[in-house]
C-alpha angles and dihedrals in degrees: 000000000000119000139173119225123212123194129180091264089062090062111092092219119096118253090243091053091046088055092050091052091047096051110107097349094132090057093056121108121259118233099265119151092253094056113120107250089226093055118097113242135200089255090052090054091047091051089050091054093048092048087066093060120089113271088243092060110132122229092255091059090046091052093046090049092055093048094046096044098042104028121104138157095274103040145012128199112266125258089236094056093047093046091050096047096042094040101236139110125280089237089061090050090053089064087073125079121196111209106194097185091057096033093231141120120218120206109200121205111256130224111287116243095246092055091044090052091048092053093046091046092049089056096040089246090290136120111264090213105048104008095239118151095202128098093359116188133181112247129202105224090204103034120240088238087063095047098274114152136217090256127133093242090056097047133077139153126262132169114245093259094051091042089055090047092049088056094052090252091286107079086223098092144004129246095237138052105219144023089257091053090049092055090046088053090050091054094046 
């Protein structure tokens, strides 16, 4: 599976400036309705970092920048915040893996549109677990992080809620250990 690797040296912001942007970010307020409009928020700091990239910077560089500037051992910026600031879907964000120990961001190749259409068509654009036709997503039965491939036998369709449930409500794992266990979960 093809992937693009980003390291701090790929980010066109000096190391000193990256450090300035990082300082104190995890103590910033989130953008809840009760946040004081004068108070700096995580999203404000993210927008500040992105404003230092060239206007031509693609979304993948913007995403890698946010992970590399604001990621640390204890915390990483949320998918929601990145998606909001960059202007893309959370499913696109999930194609990126931040590896703190190696100070790199991996961008995995997604499912091509023909294969996605084939999977959705095979399942009548419905969730194989609950039968819903809303918010349908393509799911890797064996996750890519565990060696699962973008192959028709390893892909199915789930609504967002069932997709979240299949991943143990974390996106970091799945609630089963094999393809057979997945299909048993679907039938349950």
